[in-house]
N, C-alpha and C positions, 0 to 999 in steps of 0.2 A: 764402533762400539767392539769390544775384545770377543773372541771366540768364546773365550770362558764364561762370557756372562750367559745367566739363564733368565729368559724373562717369562714368566706366567702367563699361559695361554698359548706359547709356541711349544713344537718340538724340543723337548729335554732332550739337550745334549751335554755331557758331562766334557770338561776339558781334561786334556791327557796329564797325566804328573809330569811335573818338572817343567811345563808351559805356562806358568801361572803369570799374570801382569797385574801390575798395580791400577786401581780403580781409583781415581783422584776425583775430586768432588764434582769437575763437570761430566764426568761421567754418571755418577750418583743421580746429579740433576738431570740429565737427559732420558735415564731413564724414568724418573718421576713425573716428567711431562706428558701431558695425555695425548693419545692419538688423534689424528684428523675426524675420525669419526666420532669426539668428544666423548669417547669412553677414557677414563683413567687407566693409564698402564699400570700392570701391575708391577710394585719393585723387584729390583732385581735380589734376587736370594740362592743361597745354595753356592756361593763363591768359595772357592778353596785358595784362600789367600798364603803369601810362604810367610816361613814362621820368621824369618828375618827383615820382613817388612817394616820400615819407620811407621809408627803413627803419626799423622798430622794433627795438631792440637785444632786447626782451623775446620777440618773435616768434620761432616755433621754422620754420626753413628745411628744406624736403624736398627731397632731391635728385632727381634722375630716376631714378637704379639704383634708387633704395628705393621709388619709385613704379612702378616695373615688377615689383618683387620683390612687391610687394602686390597687384597686378593678377594675377599668376601664381598667386597662393596663392587669391586670390577664384573664379578658374577653376576650381580643383581641387575647392575646397570646393562649388561650385555642380553639379559632375560627380559628386562621391560621394553627394550629397543626392539627384540624380535617379535614379543607380542604386539606392540605398536604398528611394527611394518604388516605384520599379518592382517590385522584389523583394518587398515587400510587398502591392503589388495583385495579384500573380501567387499570393501564398499565400492572399489572403482568396476567390479567384475558386472556387467549389463545381465538384466533378467534374461532367462531362456526363452524364446518361441516356439510355440507349438506350429509344426508344419504336418500336412498329411503324408503320408509314406507313398512309396508308389504302388503298393497292392491296394491301397484305398479302404484296407481294413482297420488303421488305427490311425496314432498320432505319433510321432518323435519330438522329443524336445532337443533341438539344436542351439548348440553354444556359438556366438560371434567369434571366438577363437579358433584357431585350427583343431582339427580333432586330433592331432599329434602335438600335443603340448609339453613343454620342456619342465620339469619337475626338478629343483635344486633341493639336494638333501642338505639336512641342517648343519651335519657335523663334518662330513667327508670335505662338503662343496662341489661334489660333482654331481654332473646332470645327466639324466634319462629320459628319452622320449618314451611316454605312454601315449596310446591311443584309446582314447574316451569311446565306449560304444554307444550308441544311440538309445535312448530308454524308450521303449514301447509302450504305450498305453491303450488299454480297451477302448474301443468305440464307443461314443454316446449311447448308442442303441443298445450294448451291452452293459452298461453301468447300472447298476442299481440303484435306484432313487433313493433318497436318505429317508429314512421311516418318520414322517409328519407325526403330529401330536393324536396320539389315538382318541377318537371321538367315542363319547360314551353311548352304548346302546339304548334306544329312548324305550323305556318299559312301557308295555303293552297291557297296563293291567289298570283296571279302575279302582280307584285310592277307597272306595266306601265300601266295595265288596271285596276287599284284597285277602280277608282271612277267608273267602271260600275259595281262592285258589291254590291247588294242591298239586301233587303231582299229575303231570298231563296223562292224559288217558293213552292206555294201552292200546296200540292198533294191529301187533304183530305178536306172536309166540316167542320172540326172539327174548331169551334171560327169563323164561318162566323155569321154575323149581322143576326138579327132576321127579318130585313126587306129586306133580299136578298131575291128574287123569285125563288122559285125551278129550273125553267128552265135556269136562271142564274148560279146556284149551278152546273146543270151538264153540262154546255157550258164550265164552267171555268175548270174542269177536264177533260173534252175531248182537250180543248186547250192545259192544262198541259202536258198531255200523247200523242200529237200529232194525236189525232184521228181526231180534225179538225185543218188541217194545208194548209198553204195558204194564203196570204194576201185577195184574192177574196173570198175565202171560210170563213175565217173568219169575214171579213166585213159582208156580207150576214146574216151568224148565228147571229150575234150580232142585226143586225137589227131586224131580225123576232123575236128574243128572247125579244127584247125591244115591240115589238108589243104586246106580250103576258102580259108583265109587264103593259103597258099602259091600256089593256084590264081588268087588274084586280085591277086597281089603283082605289082608292076612295078618294076625296078631303077631309081633315080633315075640321072640323067647325072652324070658325074664319081665314081663309086663302082662298087663290083662286088657281087654277090650275096652271096659268103661273108659280106663284112662288115656289108654295110646290113641283111640278113634277119634276121640275130639282133638287132639293135636292134629291128627291126619286132616280132617276135615277144615282144621283151620287154615292148613296151607292151600286150599281148595278156595276158599272164602278168600284170603287175601290177593289170590290171583282175580278173582271175579272182582273184587273191589278196585283193582289196578286198571281193569277196563272201564270200568263204571261204578259209578257208588249205589251201593245196596238201596232198593226202595224199603218204605216202611213193613209192607205185607213179607217181604223177604227176609227183613231183620226178625219179625216176629216169628217167621216159621222155624229160621236157623235156631234161636232160643230155645223154642219148643223141641227142636230135635236134639240140641246138646242136652236140655234138661231130660229126656226121655233116655239118653244113652247113659248118661251119670247114676239113674235109676236103676240100671241092670245089674242084676246080682253078677260078681265075677267067677262064680263057680258055675255059670250057665255055660254049656257048652258052645262054642263059637259059631256053628252052623244054625244052632237056633235062634241065637240072640241077632244073628244078621237076618235070618228070616222073620223074626218080630219088627225088627226095626223098618223092613221093607213093607210089610203090612201095615206098618201103623202110618208111614208116608201116604201109601194109597188111601187109608181112610182119611186120614187129613186132606188130602187133595178132594176127596168125593164129599166129604161133610163141610169142610171149613170154605171152600172155593166154588166147586160145581153145584152142589145142592143148595147152598147160599144163594148163589147167582139166581137159580130158578125160583128160589123163594122172591127174591128181591123182584125179579121181572114179572111175576106173578101177582105181587103186591102192586107195582108202579102201573101195570097193564090198567088196573080197575080206574086209574085216574083219568084215562085217555076216555074222551068221549067222540062222538060222532061230530063231525065238521071242525073237531080241532085243529090248531096249527102249533105245532110242536116246533120248540127252538133249541137247539142242542148246538154244544161248542165242541170243536175236534172230535176225537174219536174215543167211545168208552163201549167196552164190551158189556157192561151192563146196561146201558142205554141201548145198544143195537139189539140186545137179547129182548128187550121190554118193545120196543117198536115192532119186532118181528113176530113177536106174540101177539101183540094187538091185531096187526097186519092178518094173523091167521085166523083172531076172533072174527074176522068181518068188518072191523070199524072202519070208517071212512074217515081219513085225516091227511094233512100234509106235512111235511118235514122241512125244516130251514135248517142247514147244515151252514154254521159259521166256522171258518178256519182261519189259521195263522201259519205263517213262516216262521221258522224254516222247514220242521217238519212237515206240515201240511197234511197231518190224519185225517182230516175230513176228508179228504179226495176219497180214501178207502173205504169209507162210511158209506159215502154218497154213492159208489159204484155198487156196493153191496145191496143197498137198498133200491135203487133202480133196477138191479138185476132182477128183484123178488116182485115188481113191478108197484113199487110205493112212490108216489108224487114228490118229488126232492127239488129244492130251490138252493145252490149252493152258492157262498158269497164271502167274503174275506172279512175280517174283524173291523176294517175301518168303514164299513156299512151297517155296524150293528144296529147304530140309533134311529136308523130307517127300518131294518127287519124286524127288531124288538115291536114296532107299532104292528106289525098283522099278526104277531104270536099270542097265543092264549095261555100257554104252559110253557116253562121253562123246565127241559130235564139234564141235569149234569151229572157227568162221571168225578169218581174223587182219587187221588193219589192217596189221599190219608186224612184221617179227622183228628185234629189236635184235640187236648184234652181241655181247651177252654173253650169248644165248640165252634172253632173256626176250621174254615174247607182249604185243605193244601191239595191245590190241583195244578194241571197244565196251566203256564202264563197265559192270560187272557180271560181266566174264567172268572176274574173277580169283576173286570169290565164289564162282562155279559151281565154278571148278577145285579151289579150297581145299574146298568141299565133298566134290567127287568124292574127292579126294585122301583126306580123313577115312573117307571110306566104303568105300576101296581099290578106285575104280573107276577103270579106265583114260581118260585125258585125250588124246585124238587131236585135233593141231592140223593143219589144210588151208591152206595157204600157197604161192603162188607165189615163184618166186626173186625175180621182180621188186620184191616188198615186202619185200627183205631191205635192211638199211641198215646201213653200218658206225658208226652212233651207238651209244652205250653210254646206257644209263638204268637207274638204281637203282630210283626210285621214279615215281609218277607226278605228282609235283608240279613236278619240273622241265621235262618235256616233256609239254605237253597242249595241249588247246585248249578253250576256254571258250566255248559258245553262249551266245546271249542268254537273260538269267535270265526274259524276258517267256515265252518258250515253257514254262516251268514254271508257266503262267497257270492261276489259281485258276477253276475252273467249278463252277457250282454255286449254290443259293440260301440255303443255311447260311453265317453269316458266321463260325462257331468263333472269334471274339476277335479277330480281324484284319480283315476288311474284307469287304464285300458285292460288292465288282465287283474287276476284276481290277487296275484303276489304284490303288485301295484297297490292294489285298494288296500289290502290288510297293512302294508308296510309304508303307507303313508305319513309324513311327519306330523306332529301333531293330532293325530286319531288314534282313538281307542274304540273296539268293539266289544260291546257288552251283549251275552246269548245266555241269559237267565231261562231256567227250565218250567220254575214253578212260581205262582203267586198266591197269596193268602186271602181269601174272602170271608171277612166278617160275619158273625152269626146273625146280625139283624138283617142281613139281606137273604137269608134261608129261610123259607117257611117249614120244610121239611125233609128229615132225613129218613130213608128206607133202608131199612138192614134187614137181615133174616130173622130178627128179634121182632119186627113190627115198625109201625111208622113212629118216629121221635123226634121231638125238638132237639134242636142242637145242644141245648144244656143237658141233656140225658146222656151223651155221649160217653163223659167219665164214669156216669154211673155203670154204665153198660159193660165198659171196659174193665172197671174194677169189679162188677159181680161176674163176668164170665172167667175173670184170672183167678178168683177165690176157688179154692177146691171144694166141691159140693156147694156152688153158690146157687142162687135164686133161678139164674136162666139157662145153667147147663146142668144136664142130667146124664151127661154122656152121649148123647145123639143131637146132630145138627136137627134141628127142627122143633125140638122140644121147647116150644117158647110159651112161656107161662103168660096169665095176665097183663097187658101192658100197661095196666094201671099200676102195678108194681112201680115202674120206671116212671111214671110222673110223681108217686108219692116219694120215691127215693130220692128224685132231683130236687124236691122241695114243693112242687106244685101242686094247687087244691083241684086243677082240671084235668084229664086224662088228655092224651094225644088225640090228634084227630083221627077218625076211624077211616077204614079203606074207601069209603064211599063218598068222602067229601075232602076240602083242603082245609 
């Protein structure tokens, strides 16, 4: 081929002027023939012909558009061939193998080819040697395991009582508001841990603590004591509720105190108003709880005769005071204390009675069906008396009352009027308190197929623990309710509660103990017969 010919794809060399040659048909045909690589060669172009060159009629003339078209087709063929070759090389390369490195700390990927591989450049055609560094991987023990499917945590709540589950009890003072008094902080933890336990004890402790809160209170500027003190007390009450729900007696006392605060004249000096509130709290404790308890003990003591066997359940301050008063009067009787887990409050009652010389028999609730056969009377305490005459007390009380009813043994309930409520309850499901299930903790070394530790026992799959605090005793199992107003049938409880809350009511003239004729209660309840007298059941 002449040196003046320019083939597309090779370095461009311009022919010198004056040295042009003719291109016959054979030269054009050679330029149009494809190479060995089956890639069609680009046609010759850019030929500078002589001006006096004769035109051959048989020669085939190629236009510029045809040359461009053929050049474009050649480029496409080359790109397709290069892509096909690259894919073929990738398929021929074997998979890398893992081998442990010399340090033994990890793994390296080694290729069967030499570490120094020749890489051919695409355009220039030159080659260069590149060294492939081994890729070090983390050892298996340091590789984080792939996160598996997240297991759904089992709900440990009993569905029937799901409405009773609230915020877990507070066991520390962490997160308490800055306005909460230190005495309230201490009382809340004592209630949560059952150091202060019992309806009367919790009510008295709350009122005493509120006295300290009122003494330390200072009315902010721009407001009055009646308006701001109730808000300040609400912060204390919220903390106590977070430790343990309020008892019925606590709720009644708090409502009474807030009503008393709201009736204070805003023009009254702060020191005088605080002194009046503290004095009223002392009177409330003395009259509604202390004096009421003494009146109940004196009335219930007359029911105990020589030779009686008194059966009681758990621990009640009213029952304990009654038994001690009867013993002080020289009556000879025996006491059966029935107890239940997890609080075992009856142990403290049995210990107190034994220390004073009474004859006591202690047992658990699973033997109550046998113990009730020896009893002559059953004395029970109360957490609250509902408006429909039902007894709301420590869980297990209903079982004891039903067993006594079956054995035809009178059941006497000792309850102060501060524990009366206008709520109506038909069962112990709608209204109750759920204690932490951890209090039912497993203790011992045997597994019993559940778990060897308390955590394993509590977290066992398909296991739910329910720790109810109270139950409800129907009024037909109760023979008498002894209050500071006298001996009442259960049906008279709502009447007493209504009359004592009315201003200038028939039963309340400002002093505890001013109890009027008990026949008023019977007539108010719609009964033609008065309640039983103190000397008979």
